[in-house]
N, CA, C and O atoms as a Maestro MAE file, in Angstrom:
{
 s_m_m2io_version
 :::
 2.0.0
}

f_m_ct {
 s_m_title
 :::
 protein
 m_atom[356] {
  # First column is atom index #
  i_m_mmod_type
  r_m_x_coord
  r_m_y_coord
  r_m_z_coord
  i_m_residue_number
  s_m_chain_name
  s_m_pdb_residue_name
  s_m_pdb_atom_name
  i_m_atomic_number
  :::
  1 25 52.567 79.146 132.067 1 A "MET " " N  " 7
  2 3 53.340 78.610 131.150 1 A "MET " " CA " 6
  3 2 54.547 80.256 131.706 1 A "MET " " C  " 6
  4 15 55.746 80.216 131.985 1 A "MET " " O  " 8
  5 25 53.468 81.681 131.683 2 A "PRO " " N  " 7
  6 3 54.105 81.910 131.625 2 A "PRO " " CA " 6
  7 2 55.304 82.375 133.281 2 A "PRO " " C  " 6
  8 15 56.045 83.338 133.479 2 A "PRO " " O  " 8
  9 25 54.913 80.984 134.259 3 A "ARG " " N  " 7
  10 3 55.779 81.073 135.669 3 A "ARG " " CA " 6
  11 2 56.692 80.264 134.812 3 A "ARG " " C  " 6
  12 15 57.805 80.543 135.257 3 A "ARG " " O  " 8
  13 25 56.802 79.669 134.122 4 A "TYR " " N  " 7
  14 3 58.113 78.609 133.884 4 A "TYR " " CA " 6
  15 2 59.095 79.770 133.386 4 A "TYR " " C  " 6
  16 15 60.271 79.855 133.739 4 A "TYR " " O  " 8
  17 25 58.396 80.723 132.447 5 A "PHE " " N  " 7
  18 3 58.666 81.501 132.150 5 A "PHE " " CA " 6
  19 2 59.727 82.248 132.964 5 A "PHE " " C  " 6
  20 15 60.899 82.415 132.628 5 A "PHE " " O  " 8
  21 25 59.205 82.619 133.953 6 A "ALA " " N  " 7
  22 3 59.848 83.348 134.488 6 A "ALA " " CA " 6
  23 2 61.343 82.657 135.446 6 A "ALA " " C  " 6
  24 15 62.500 83.036 135.621 6 A "ALA " " O  " 8
  25 25 60.766 81.829 135.755 7 A "VAL " " N  " 7
  26 3 61.504 80.831 136.366 7 A "VAL " " CA " 6
  27 2 63.059 80.515 135.546 7 A "VAL " " C  " 6
  28 15 64.230 80.503 135.928 7 A "VAL " " O  " 8
  29 25 62.409 80.290 134.308 8 A "HIS " " N  " 7
  30 3 63.657 80.058 134.041 8 A "HIS " " CA " 6
  31 2 64.890 81.086 133.468 8 A "HIS " " C  " 6
  32 15 66.087 80.855 133.293 8 A "HIS " " O  " 8
  33 25 63.947 82.528 133.217 9 A "LEU " " N  " 7
  34 3 64.858 83.560 133.077 9 A "LEU " " CA " 6
  35 2 65.589 84.201 134.393 9 A "LEU " " C  " 6
  36 15 66.685 84.718 134.175 9 A "LEU " " O  " 8
  37 25 65.179 84.217 135.515 10 A "CYS " " N  " 7
  38 3 65.345 83.899 136.768 10 A "CYS " " CA " 6
  39 2 66.961 83.216 136.462 10 A "CYS " " C  " 6
  40 15 68.023 83.800 136.246 10 A "CYS " " O  " 8
  41 25 66.658 81.814 136.540 11 A "PHE " " N  " 7
  42 3 67.832 80.785 136.566 11 A "PHE " " CA " 6
  43 2 68.815 81.260 135.572 11 A "PHE " " C  " 6
  44 15 69.960 80.896 135.839 11 A "PHE " " O  " 8
  45 25 68.727 81.774 134.795 12 A "PHE " " N  " 7
  46 3 69.785 81.895 133.293 12 A "PHE " " CA " 6
  47 2 70.143 83.449 133.525 12 A "PHE " " C  " 6
  48 15 71.211 83.920 133.134 12 A "PHE " " O  " 8
  49 25 69.262 84.129 134.124 13 A "LEU " " N  " 7
  50 3 70.866 85.191 134.652 13 A "LEU " " CA " 6
  51 2 71.007 84.841 135.960 13 A "LEU " " C  " 6
  52 15 72.016 85.397 136.394 13 A "LEU " " O  " 8
  53 25 70.482 84.192 136.776 14 A "LEU " " N  " 7
  54 3 71.410 84.045 138.177 14 A "LEU " " CA " 6
  55 2 73.093 83.365 137.559 14 A "LEU " " C  " 6
  56 15 74.197 83.789 137.900 14 A "LEU " " O  " 8
  57 25 72.788 82.162 136.535 15 A "ILE " " N  " 7
  58 3 73.703 81.656 135.680 15 A "ILE " " CA " 6
  59 2 74.945 81.970 135.196 15 A "ILE " " C  " 6
  60 15 76.006 81.346 135.197 15 A "ILE " " O  " 8
  61 25 74.362 83.941 134.440 16 A "ALA " " N  " 7
  62 3 75.263 84.637 133.838 16 A "ALA " " CA " 6
  63 2 75.457 85.611 134.858 16 A "ALA " " C  " 6
  64 15 75.463 86.748 134.384 16 A "ALA " " O  " 8
  65 25 75.669 85.554 136.485 17 A "GLY " " N  " 7
  66 3 75.726 86.462 137.303 17 A "GLY " " CA " 6
  67 2 77.433 85.697 137.664 17 A "GLY " " C  " 6
  68 15 78.432 86.256 138.116 17 A "GLY " " O  " 8
  69 25 77.234 84.251 137.255 18 A "CYS " " N  " 7
  70 3 78.532 83.690 137.940 18 A "CYS " " CA " 6
  71 2 79.225 83.544 137.271 18 A "CYS " " C  " 6
  72 15 80.249 83.082 137.774 18 A "CYS " " O  " 8
  73 25 79.274 83.706 136.180 19 A "THR " " N  " 7
  74 3 80.507 83.679 134.538 19 A "THR " " CA " 6
  75 2 81.498 84.839 135.313 19 A "THR " " C  " 6
  76 15 81.062 85.838 135.885 19 A "THR " " O  " 8
  77 25 82.937 84.459 135.189 20 A "GLN " " N  " 7
  78 3 84.303 84.978 135.258 20 A "GLN " " CA " 6
  79 2 84.834 85.740 134.006 20 A "GLN " " C  " 6
  80 15 85.415 85.242 133.042 20 A "GLN " " O  " 8
  81 25 84.508 87.086 134.221 21 A "PHE " " N  " 7
  82 3 84.986 88.186 133.476 21 A "PHE " " CA " 6
  83 2 86.798 87.841 132.634 21 A "PHE " " C  " 6
  84 15 87.775 87.272 133.121 21 A "PHE " " O  " 8
  85 25 86.689 88.200 131.852 22 A "PRO " " N  " 7
  86 3 88.450 88.445 131.517 22 A "PRO " " CA " 6
  87 2 88.890 89.482 132.608 22 A "PRO " " C  " 6
  88 15 88.279 90.281 133.317 22 A "PRO " " O  " 8
  89 25 90.213 89.132 132.443 23 A "GLU " " N  " 7
  90 3 90.953 90.212 133.165 23 A "GLU " " CA " 6
  91 2 91.302 91.182 131.987 23 A "GLU " " C  " 6
  92 15 91.919 90.674 131.052 23 A "GLU " " O  " 8
  93 25 91.017 92.390 131.916 24 A "VAL " " N  " 7
  94 3 90.485 93.553 131.065 24 A "VAL " " CA " 6
  95 2 92.082 94.205 131.045 24 A "VAL " " C  " 6
  96 15 92.707 94.160 129.986 24 A "VAL " " O  " 8
  97 25 92.780 94.886 132.419 25 A "ASP " " N  " 7
  98 3 93.698 94.822 132.672 25 A "ASP " " CA " 6
  99 2 94.731 94.865 132.125 25 A "ASP " " C  " 6
  100 15 95.450 95.598 131.447 25 A "ASP " " O  " 8
  101 25 94.624 93.358 132.817 26 A "ALA " " N  " 7
  102 3 95.975 92.559 131.860 26 A "ALA " " CA " 6
  103 2 95.968 92.700 130.733 26 A "ALA " " C  " 6
  104 15 97.094 92.452 130.301 26 A "ALA " " O  " 8
  105 25 95.010 93.089 129.643 27 A "THR " " N  " 7
  106 3 95.666 93.005 128.469 27 A "THR " " CA " 6
  107 2 96.887 94.560 127.814 27 A "THR " " C  " 6
  108 15 97.806 94.445 127.003 27 A "THR " " O  " 8
  109 25 96.455 95.775 128.482 28 A "LEU " " N  " 7
  110 3 96.870 96.712 128.732 28 A "LEU " " CA " 6
  111 2 98.824 96.426 129.216 28 A "LEU " " C  " 6
  112 15 99.447 95.691 129.983 28 A "LEU " " O  " 8
  113 25 99.137 97.493 128.234 29 A "SER " " N  " 7
  114 3 100.837 97.486 128.248 29 A "SER " " CA " 6
  115 2 100.944 98.411 129.072 29 A "SER " " C  " 6
  116 15 100.049 99.204 129.363 29 A "SER " " O  " 8
  117 25 102.524 98.374 129.705 30 A "GLU " " N  " 7
  118 3 102.811 99.068 130.753 30 A "GLU " " CA " 6
  119 2 102.912 100.460 129.752 30 A "GLU " " C  " 6
  120 15 102.481 101.466 130.317 30 A "GLU " " O  " 8
  121 25 103.349 100.649 128.533 31 A "GLN " " N  " 7
  122 3 103.193 101.721 128.117 31 A "GLN " " CA " 6
  123 2 101.949 102.413 127.801 31 A "GLN " " C  " 6
  124 15 102.024 103.639 127.874 31 A "GLN " " O  " 8
  125 25 100.847 101.930 127.474 32 A "ALA " " N  " 7
  126 3 99.140 101.845 127.828 32 A "ALA " " CA " 6
  127 2 99.059 102.711 128.776 32 A "ALA " " C  " 6
  128 15 98.794 103.911 128.850 32 A "ALA " " O  " 8
  129 25 99.445 101.565 129.761 33 A "ARG " " N  " 7
  130 3 99.098 102.581 131.505 33 A "ARG " " CA " 6
  131 2 99.145 103.694 131.993 33 A "ARG " " C  " 6
  132 15 98.350 104.381 132.634 33 A "ARG " " O  " 8
  133 25 100.923 103.914 131.362 34 A "ALA " " N  " 7
  134 3 101.426 105.392 131.227 34 A "ALA " " CA " 6
  135 2 101.212 106.406 130.782 34 A "ALA " " C  " 6
  136 15 101.593 107.511 131.169 34 A "ALA " " O  " 8
  137 25 100.177 105.952 129.373 35 A "ALA " " N  " 7
  138 3 99.689 107.322 128.945 35 A "ALA " " CA " 6
  139 2 99.024 108.554 129.225 35 A "ALA " " C  " 6
  140 15 98.290 108.401 130.202 35 A "ALA " " O  " 8
  141 25 98.988 109.579 128.818 36 A "ASP " " N  " 7
  142 3 98.225 110.523 129.345 36 A "ASP " " CA " 6
  143 2 96.679 110.568 129.200 36 A "ASP " " C  " 6
  144 15 96.456 109.842 128.231 36 A "ASP " " O  " 8
  145 25 95.863 110.898 129.520 37 A "ILE " " N  " 7
  146 3 94.368 110.933 129.602 37 A "ILE " " CA " 6
  147 2 94.594 112.419 128.745 37 A "ILE " " C  " 6
  148 15 95.145 113.513 128.864 37 A "ILE " " O  " 8
  149 25 93.689 111.561 127.729 38 A "PRO " " N  " 7
  150 3 93.078 112.631 126.460 38 A "PRO " " CA " 6
  151 2 92.126 114.052 127.170 38 A "PRO " " C  " 6
  152 15 91.215 113.943 127.992 38 A "PRO " " O  " 8
  153 25 92.519 115.008 126.726 39 A "THR " " N  " 7
  154 3 92.064 116.331 127.631 39 A "THR " " CA " 6
  155 2 91.168 116.643 126.726 39 A "THR " " C  " 6
  156 15 91.705 116.606 125.619 39 A "THR " " O  " 8
  157 25 90.035 116.938 126.660 40 A "LEU " " N  " 7
  158 3 88.810 116.939 126.202 40 A "LEU " " CA " 6
  159 2 88.945 118.694 125.479 40 A "LEU " " C  " 6
  160 15 89.744 119.445 126.039 40 A "LEU " " O  " 8
  161 25 88.328 119.108 124.546 41 A "ALA " " N  " 7
  162 3 88.789 120.004 123.804 41 A "ALA " " CA " 6
  163 2 87.177 120.961 123.722 41 A "ALA " " C  " 6
  164 15 86.405 120.529 122.866 41 A "ALA " " O  " 8
  165 25 86.702 122.120 124.500 42 A "PRO " " N  " 7
  166 3 85.601 122.899 123.832 42 A "PRO " " CA " 6
  167 2 85.304 122.781 122.796 42 A "PRO " " C  " 6
  168 15 86.185 122.875 121.941 42 A "PRO " " O  " 8
  169 25 83.931 122.522 122.400 43 A "MET " " N  " 7
  170 3 83.185 122.475 121.095 43 A "MET " " CA " 6
  171 2 83.944 123.789 119.982 43 A "MET " " C  " 6
  172 15 84.453 123.545 118.888 43 A "MET " " O  " 8
  173 25 83.847 125.038 120.565 44 A "ASP " " N  " 7
  174 3 83.957 126.168 119.881 44 A "ASP " " CA " 6
  175 2 85.126 126.127 119.467 44 A "ASP " " C  " 6
  176 15 85.154 126.612 118.336 44 A "ASP " " O  " 8
  177 25 86.226 125.760 119.838 45 A "GLN " " N  " 7
  178 3 87.449 125.737 120.002 45 A "GLN " " CA " 6
  179 2 88.039 124.422 118.996 45 A "GLN " " C  " 6
  180 15 89.243 124.291 118.774 45 A "GLN " " O  " 8
  181 25 87.245 123.712 118.573 46 A "VAL " " N  " 7
  182 3 87.428 122.375 117.772 46 A "VAL " " CA " 6
  183 2 86.568 122.725 115.783 46 A "VAL " " C  " 6
  184 15 86.788 122.171 114.706 46 A "VAL " " O  " 8
  185 25 85.663 123.819 116.165 47 A "LEU " " N  " 7
  186 3 84.854 124.596 115.438 47 A "LEU " " CA " 6
  187 2 85.376 125.748 114.413 47 A "LEU " " C  " 6
  188 15 85.164 125.908 113.211 47 A "LEU " " O  " 8
  189 25 86.125 126.469 115.334 48 A "ALA " " N  " 7
  190 3 86.947 127.358 114.775 48 A "ALA " " CA " 6
  191 2 88.683 126.918 114.193 48 A "ALA " " C  " 6
  192 15 89.387 127.512 113.377 48 A "ALA " " O  " 8
  193 25 88.996 125.508 115.088 49 A "ASP " " N  " 7
  194 3 90.033 124.893 114.323 49 A "ASP " " CA " 6
  195 2 89.852 124.229 112.789 49 A "ASP " " C  " 6
  196 15 90.745 124.328 111.948 49 A "ASP " " O  " 8
  197 25 88.741 123.626 112.564 50 A "ALA " " N  " 7
  198 3 88.114 122.821 111.943 50 A "ALA " " CA " 6
  199 2 87.992 123.651 110.469 50 A "ALA " " C  " 6
  200 15 88.073 123.203 109.325 50 A "ALA " " O  " 8
  201 25 87.773 124.985 110.927 51 A "GLY " " N  " 7
  202 3 87.115 125.608 109.913 51 A "GLY " " CA " 6
  203 2 88.571 127.257 108.510 51 A "GLY " " C  " 6
  204 15 88.538 127.938 107.485 51 A "GLY " " O  " 8
  205 25 89.407 126.908 109.611 52 A "SER " " N  " 7
  206 3 91.022 127.568 109.025 52 A "SER " " CA " 6
  207 2 91.970 126.218 108.706 52 A "SER " " C  " 6
  208 15 93.193 126.293 108.586 52 A "SER " " O  " 8
  209 25 91.417 125.317 108.622 53 A "THR " " N  " 7
  210 3 92.142 124.315 107.643 53 A "THR " " CA " 6
  211 2 91.838 124.185 106.370 53 A "THR " " C  " 6
  212 15 90.702 123.878 106.007 53 A "THR " " O  " 8
  213 25 92.734 124.387 105.624 54 A "GLU " " N  " 7
  214 3 92.767 124.486 104.364 54 A "GLU " " CA " 6
  215 2 93.000 123.142 103.828 54 A "GLU " " C  " 6
  216 15 93.531 122.268 104.513 54 A "GLU " " O  " 8
  217 25 92.577 122.936 102.499 55 A "ILE " " N  " 7
  218 3 93.030 121.828 101.449 55 A "ILE " " CA " 6
  219 2 93.438 122.222 100.387 55 A "ILE " " C  " 6
  220 15 92.737 122.931 99.665 55 A "ILE " " O  " 8
  221 25 94.748 121.820 100.038 56 A "ASP " " N  " 7
  222 3 95.513 122.755 98.753 56 A "ASP " " CA " 6
  223 2 95.793 120.947 97.372 56 A "ASP " " C  " 6
  224 15 95.500 119.756 97.476 56 A "ASP " " O  " 8
  225 25 96.254 121.525 96.642 57 A "ASP " " N  " 7
  226 3 96.115 120.113 95.742 57 A "ASP " " CA " 6
  227 2 97.004 119.216 96.299 57 A "ASP " " C  " 6
  228 15 96.503 118.122 96.038 57 A "ASP " " O  " 8
  229 25 98.423 118.958 97.148 58 A "GLU " " N  " 7
  230 3 98.685 117.897 97.689 58 A "GLU " " CA " 6
  231 2 98.278 117.073 98.411 58 A "GLU " " C  " 6
  232 15 98.688 115.921 98.552 58 A "GLU " " O  " 8
  233 25 97.217 117.738 99.063 59 A "SER " " N  " 7
  234 3 96.680 116.714 100.216 59 A "SER " " CA " 6
  235 2 95.554 116.614 99.559 59 A "SER " " C  " 6
  236 15 94.971 115.761 100.228 59 A "SER " " O  " 8
  237 25 94.576 117.014 98.374 60 A "VAL " " N  " 7
  238 3 94.093 116.400 97.896 60 A "VAL " " CA " 6
  239 2 94.353 115.057 96.771 60 A "VAL " " C  " 6
  240 15 93.537 114.183 96.478 60 A "VAL " " O  " 8
  241 25 95.874 115.239 96.229 61 A "GLU " " N  " 7
  242 3 96.307 113.916 96.039 61 A "GLU " " CA " 6
  243 2 96.787 112.424 97.077 61 A "GLU " " C  " 6
  244 15 96.817 111.213 96.858 61 A "GLU " " O  " 8
  245 25 97.054 113.140 98.042 62 A "ALA " " N  " 7
  246 3 96.989 112.225 99.351 62 A "ALA " " CA " 6
  247 2 96.325 111.407 99.396 62 A "ALA " " C  " 6
  248 15 96.688 110.248 99.197 62 A "ALA " " O  " 8
  249 25 94.844 111.843 99.742 63 A "ILE " " N  " 7
  250 3 93.712 111.887 100.084 63 A "ILE " " CA " 6
  251 2 93.239 110.759 98.883 63 A "ILE " " C  " 6
  252 15 92.705 109.736 99.311 63 A "ILE " " O  " 8
  253 25 93.393 110.882 97.547 64 A "GLU " " N  " 7
  254 3 93.191 109.950 96.456 64 A "GLU " " CA " 6
  255 2 93.916 108.979 96.781 64 A "GLU " " C  " 6
  256 15 93.253 107.945 96.861 64 A "GLU " " O  " 8
  257 25 94.966 108.852 97.001 65 A "LYS " " N  " 7
  258 3 96.002 107.773 96.930 65 A "LYS " " CA " 6
  259 2 95.940 107.092 97.563 65 A "LYS " " C  " 6
  260 15 96.482 105.998 97.405 65 A "LYS " " O  " 8
  261 25 95.140 107.461 98.743 66 A "ARG " " N  " 7
  262 3 94.775 106.756 100.096 66 A "ARG " " CA " 6
  263 2 93.943 105.786 100.094 66 A "ARG " " C  " 6
  264 15 93.932 104.777 100.800 66 A "ARG " " O  " 8
  265 25 93.154 106.157 99.179 67 A "ALA " " N  " 7
  266 3 91.642 105.835 98.737 67 A "ALA " " CA " 6
  267 2 91.940 104.858 97.825 67 A "ALA " " C  " 6
  268 15 92.119 103.771 98.375 67 A "ALA " " O  " 8
  269 25 92.072 104.841 96.516 68 A "ASP " " N  " 7
  270 3 92.528 104.008 95.910 68 A "ASP " " CA " 6
  271 2 93.473 102.957 96.538 68 A "ASP " " C  " 6
  272 15 93.250 101.861 96.024 68 A "ASP " " O  " 8
  273 25 94.650 102.897 97.657 69 A "SER " " N  " 7
  274 3 95.268 101.789 98.164 69 A "SER " " CA " 6
  275 2 94.400 101.163 98.815 69 A "SER " " C  " 6
  276 15 94.418 99.933 98.756 69 A "SER " " O  " 8
  277 25 93.195 101.981 99.780 70 A "LEU " " N  " 7
  278 3 92.205 100.747 100.237 70 A "LEU " " CA " 6
  279 2 91.027 100.644 99.274 70 A "LEU " " C  " 6
  280 15 89.885 100.631 99.734 70 A "LEU " " O  " 8
  281 25 91.240 100.572 98.002 71 A "ARG " " N  " 7
  282 3 89.880 100.442 97.566 71 A "ARG " " CA " 6
  283 2 90.709 98.810 96.590 71 A "ARG " " C  " 6
  284 15 90.253 97.684 96.392 71 A "ARG " " O  " 8
  285 25 91.613 99.250 96.332 72 A "ALA " " N  " 7
  286 3 92.261 97.991 96.328 72 A "ALA " " CA " 6
  287 2 92.859 97.072 96.880 72 A "ALA " " C  " 6
  288 15 93.390 96.065 96.411 72 A "ALA " " O  " 8
  289 25 92.740 97.531 98.153 73 A "ARG " " N  " 7
  290 3 93.186 96.678 99.372 73 A "ARG " " CA " 6
  291 2 91.627 95.553 99.662 73 A "ARG " " C  " 6
  292 15 91.649 94.322 99.651 73 A "ARG " " O  " 8
  293 25 90.423 96.420 99.895 74 A "ALA " " N  " 7
  294 3 88.742 95.873 99.993 74 A "ALA " " CA " 6
  295 2 88.850 94.634 98.610 74 A "ALA " " C  " 6
  296 15 88.458 93.472 98.717 74 A "ALA " " O  " 8
  297 25 89.356 95.125 97.593 75 A "SER " " N  " 7
  298 3 89.109 94.428 96.163 75 A "SER " " CA " 6
  299 2 89.759 92.960 96.836 75 A "SER " " C  " 6
  300 15 89.255 91.946 97.320 75 A "SER " " O  " 8
  301 25 91.094 93.419 96.595 76 A "ALA " " N  " 7
  302 3 91.951 91.839 97.345 76 A "ALA " " CA " 6
  303 2 90.868 90.902 98.287 76 A "ALA " " C  " 6
  304 15 90.296 89.886 97.894 76 A "ALA " " O  " 8
  305 25 90.725 91.655 99.914 77 A "LEU " " N  " 7
  306 3 89.914 90.700 100.429 77 A "LEU " " CA " 6
  307 2 88.946 90.432 100.131 77 A "LEU " " C  " 6
  308 15 88.548 89.588 100.934 77 A "LEU " " O  " 8
  309 25 88.048 90.677 99.230 78 A "ARG " " N  " 7
  310 3 86.475 90.127 98.517 78 A "ARG " " CA " 6
  311 2 86.780 89.305 97.828 78 A "ARG " " C  " 6
  312 15 85.899 88.527 97.463 78 A "ARG " " O  " 8
  313 25 88.211 89.113 97.333 79 A "ALA " " N  " 7
  314 3 88.526 87.854 96.352 79 A "ALA " " CA " 6
  315 2 88.642 86.355 96.587 79 A "ALA " " C  " 6
  316 15 89.000 85.850 97.651 79 A "ALA " " O  " 8
  317 25 88.519 86.117 96.187 80 A "GLN " " N  " 7
  318 3 87.674 84.309 96.886 80 A "GLN " " CA " 6
  319 2 89.172 83.414 96.902 80 A "GLN " " C  " 6
  320 15 89.924 83.153 95.963 80 A "GLN " " O  " 8
  321 25 89.268 83.081 98.288 81 A "VAL " " N  " 7
  322 3 90.300 82.651 98.232 81 A "VAL " " CA " 6
  323 2 90.200 80.977 98.671 81 A "VAL " " C  " 6
  324 15 89.300 80.701 99.464 81 A "VAL " " O  " 8
  325 25 90.851 80.150 98.318 82 A "LEU " " N  " 7
  326 3 90.920 78.494 98.082 82 A "LEU " " CA " 6
  327 2 91.957 77.937 98.452 82 A "LEU " " C  " 6
  328 15 92.999 77.819 97.807 82 A "LEU " " O  " 8
  329 25 91.610 77.376 100.053 83 A "ASP " " N  " 7
  330 3 92.515 76.539 100.802 83 A "ASP " " CA " 6
  331 2 92.894 75.097 99.908 83 A "ASP " " C  " 6
  332 15 92.633 74.930 98.717 83 A "ASP " " O  " 8
  333 25 93.518 74.200 100.740 84 A "ASP " " N  " 7
  334 3 93.647 72.719 99.711 84 A "ASP " " CA " 6
  335 2 92.208 72.116 99.948 84 A "ASP " " C  " 6
  336 15 91.592 71.339 99.219 84 A "ASP " " O  " 8
  337 25 91.889 72.582 100.958 85 A "THR " " N  " 7
  338 3 90.484 71.802 101.382 85 A "THR " " CA " 6
  339 2 89.553 71.971 100.093 85 A "THR " " C  " 6
  340 15 89.100 71.076 99.381 85 A "THR " " O  " 8
  341 25 89.356 73.614 99.960 86 A "ALA " " N  " 7
  342 3 88.445 73.557 99.030 86 A "ALA " " CA " 6
  343 2 88.372 73.463 97.746 86 A "ALA " " C  " 6
  344 15 87.378 73.654 97.044 86 A "ALA " " O  " 8
  345 25 89.924 73.029 97.278 87 A "ALA " " N  " 7
  346 3 89.843 72.894 95.762 87 A "ALA " " CA " 6
  347 2 89.853 72.003 95.529 87 A "ALA " " C  " 6
  348 15 89.547 71.850 94.347 87 A "ALA " " O  " 8
  349 25 90.145 70.768 96.243 88 A "GLN " " N  " 7
  350 3 89.605 69.391 96.081 88 A "GLN " " CA " 6
  351 2 88.256 68.633 96.303 88 A "GLN " " C  " 6
  352 15 87.985 67.438 96.427 88 A "GLN " " O  " 8
  353 25 87.112 70.397 96.310 89 A "ASN " " N  " 7
  354 3 85.673 69.512 96.358 89 A "ASN " " CA " 6
  355 2 85.473 70.039 95.386 89 A "ASN " " C  " 6
  356 15 84.427 69.827 94.773 89 A "ASN " " O  " 8
  :::
 }
 m_bond[355] {
  # First column is bond index #
  i_m_from
  i_m_to
  i_m_order
  :::
  1 1 2 1
  2 2 3 1
  3 3 4 2
  4 3 5 1
  5 5 6 1
  6 6 7 1
  7 7 8 2
  8 7 9 1
  9 9 10 1
  10 10 11 1
  11 11 12 2
  12 11 13 1
  13 13 14 1
  14 14 15 1
  15 15 16 2
  16 15 17 1
  17 17 18 1
  18 18 19 1
  19 19 20 2
  20 19 21 1
  21 21 22 1
  22 22 23 1
  23 23 24 2
  24 23 25 1
  25 25 26 1
  26 26 27 1
  27 27 28 2
  28 27 29 1
  29 29 30 1
  30 30 31 1
  31 31 32 2
  32 31 33 1
  33 33 34 1
  34 34 35 1
  35 35 36 2
  36 35 37 1
  37 37 38 1
  38 38 39 1
  39 39 40 2
  40 39 41 1
  41 41 42 1
  42 42 43 1
  43 43 44 2
  44 43 45 1
  45 45 46 1
  46 46 47 1
  47 47 48 2
  48 47 49 1
  49 49 50 1
  50 50 51 1
  51 51 52 2
  52 51 53 1
  53 53 54 1
  54 54 55 1
  55 55 56 2
  56 55 57 1
  57 57 58 1
  58 58 59 1
  59 59 60 2
  60 59 61 1
  61 61 62 1
  62 62 63 1
  63 63 64 2
  64 63 65 1
  65 65 66 1
  66 66 67 1
  67 67 68 2
  68 67 69 1
  69 69 70 1
  70 70 71 1
  71 71 72 2
  72 71 73 1
  73 73 74 1
  74 74 75 1
  75 75 76 2
  76 75 77 1
  77 77 78 1
  78 78 79 1
  79 79 80 2
  80 79 81 1
  81 81 82 1
  82 82 83 1
  83 83 84 2
  84 83 85 1
  85 85 86 1
  86 86 87 1
  87 87 88 2
  88 87 89 1
  89 89 90 1
  90 90 91 1
  91 91 92 2
  92 91 93 1
  93 93 94 1
  94 94 95 1
  95 95 96 2
  96 95 97 1
  97 97 98 1
  98 98 99 1
  99 99 100 2
  100 99 101 1
  101 101 102 1
  102 102 103 1
  103 103 104 2
  104 103 105 1
  105 105 106 1
  106 106 107 1
  107 107 108 2
  108 107 109 1
  109 109 110 1
  110 110 111 1
  111 111 112 2
  112 111 113 1
  113 113 114 1
  114 114 115 1
  115 115 116 2
  116 115 117 1
  117 117 118 1
  118 118 119 1
  119 119 120 2
  120 119 121 1
  121 121 122 1
  122 122 123 1
  123 123 124 2
  124 123 125 1
  125 125 126 1
  126 126 127 1
  127 127 128 2
  128 127 129 1
  129 129 130 1
  130 130 131 1
  131 131 132 2
  132 131 133 1
  133 133 134 1
  134 134 135 1
  135 135 136 2
  136 135 137 1
  137 137 138 1
  138 138 139 1
  139 139 140 2
  140 139 141 1
  141 141 142 1
  142 142 143 1
  143 143 144 2
  144 143 145 1
  145 145 146 1
  146 146 147 1
  147 147 148 2
  148 147 149 1
  149 149 150 1
  150 150 151 1
  151 151 152 2
  152 151 153 1
  153 153 154 1
  154 154 155 1
  155 155 156 2
  156 155 157 1
  157 157 158 1
  158 158 159 1
  159 159 160 2
  160 159 161 1
  161 161 162 1
  162 162 163 1
  163 163 164 2
  164 163 165 1
  165 165 166 1
  166 166 167 1
  167 167 168 2
  168 167 169 1
  169 169 170 1
  170 170 171 1
  171 171 172 2
  172 171 173 1
  173 173 174 1
  174 174 175 1
  175 175 176 2
  176 175 177 1
  177 177 178 1
  178 178 179 1
  179 179 180 2
  180 179 181 1
  181 181 182 1
  182 182 183 1
  183 183 184 2
  184 183 185 1
  185 185 186 1
  186 186 187 1
  187 187 188 2
  188 187 189 1
  189 189 190 1
  190 190 191 1
  191 191 192 2
  192 191 193 1
  193 193 194 1
  194 194 195 1
  195 195 196 2
  196 195 197 1
  197 197 198 1
  198 198 199 1
  199 199 200 2
  200 199 201 1
  201 201 202 1
  202 202 203 1
  203 203 204 2
  204 203 205 1
  205 205 206 1
  206 206 207 1
  207 207 208 2
  208 207 209 1
  209 209 210 1
  210 210 211 1
  211 211 212 2
  212 211 213 1
  213 213 214 1
  214 214 215 1
  215 215 216 2
  216 215 217 1
  217 217 218 1
  218 218 219 1
  219 219 220 2
  220 219 221 1
  221 221 222 1
  222 222 223 1
  223 223 224 2
  224 223 225 1
  225 225 226 1
  226 226 227 1
  227 227 228 2
  228 227 229 1
  229 229 230 1
  230 230 231 1
  231 231 232 2
  232 231 233 1
  233 233 234 1
  234 234 235 1
  235 235 236 2
  236 235 237 1
  237 237 238 1
  238 238 239 1
  239 239 240 2
  240 239 241 1
  241 241 242 1
  242 242 243 1
  243 243 244 2
  244 243 245 1
  245 245 246 1
  246 246 247 1
  247 247 248 2
  248 247 249 1
  249 249 250 1
  250 250 251 1
  251 251 252 2
  252 251 253 1
  253 253 254 1
  254 254 255 1
  255 255 256 2
  256 255 257 1
  257 257 258 1
  258 258 259 1
  259 259 260 2
  260 259 261 1
  261 261 262 1
  262 262 263 1
  263 263 264 2
  264 263 265 1
  265 265 266 1
  266 266 267 1
  267 267 268 2
  268 267 269 1
  269 269 270 1
  270 270 271 1
  271 271 272 2
  272 271 273 1
  273 273 274 1
  274 274 275 1
  275 275 276 2
  276 275 277 1
  277 277 278 1
  278 278 279 1
  279 279 280 2
  280 279 281 1
  281 281 282 1
  282 282 283 1
  283 283 284 2
  284 283 285 1
  285 285 286 1
  286 286 287 1
  287 287 288 2
  288 287 289 1
  289 289 290 1
  290 290 291 1
  291 291 292 2
  292 291 293 1
  293 293 294 1
  294 294 295 1
  295 295 296 2
  296 295 297 1
  297 297 298 1
  298 298 299 1
  299 299 300 2
  300 299 301 1
  301 301 302 1
  302 302 303 1
  303 303 304 2
  304 303 305 1
  305 305 306 1
  306 306 307 1
  307 307 308 2
  308 307 309 1
  309 309 310 1
  310 310 311 1
  311 311 312 2
  312 311 313 1
  313 313 314 1
  314 314 315 1
  315 315 316 2
  316 315 317 1
  317 317 318 1
  318 318 319 1
  319 319 320 2
  320 319 321 1
  321 321 322 1
  322 322 323 1
  323 323 324 2
  324 323 325 1
  325 325 326 1
  326 326 327 1
  327 327 328 2
  328 327 329 1
  329 329 330 1
  330 330 331 1
  331 331 332 2
  332 331 333 1
  333 333 334 1
  334 334 335 1
  335 335 336 2
  336 335 337 1
  337 337 338 1
  338 338 339 1
  339 339 340 2
  340 339 341 1
  341 341 342 1
  342 342 343 1
  343 343 344 2
  344 343 345 1
  345 345 346 1
  346 346 347 1
  347 347 348 2
  348 347 349 1
  349 349 350 1
  350 350 351 1
  351 351 352 2
  352 351 353 1
  353 353 354 1
  354 354 355 1
  355 355 356 2
  :::
 }
}
């Protein structure tokens, strides 16, 4: 029994190795190809910049407004959608 499993496993791995992969590079736009590669910042600099950020009343209101908008969108997506076929059944 284990021998047959090993033979089947090898067979399926060989078949998987023969598959054609999609052209990932073909999906990139010219703008994406021409974009600069982002630079990595040292962690100390990132943490120092994060410590200097201040949250004021305007930013709190903007975040709350965005959160309410996302909650409303999520609620709308959770709503049941019936198409003509489902409505007839």
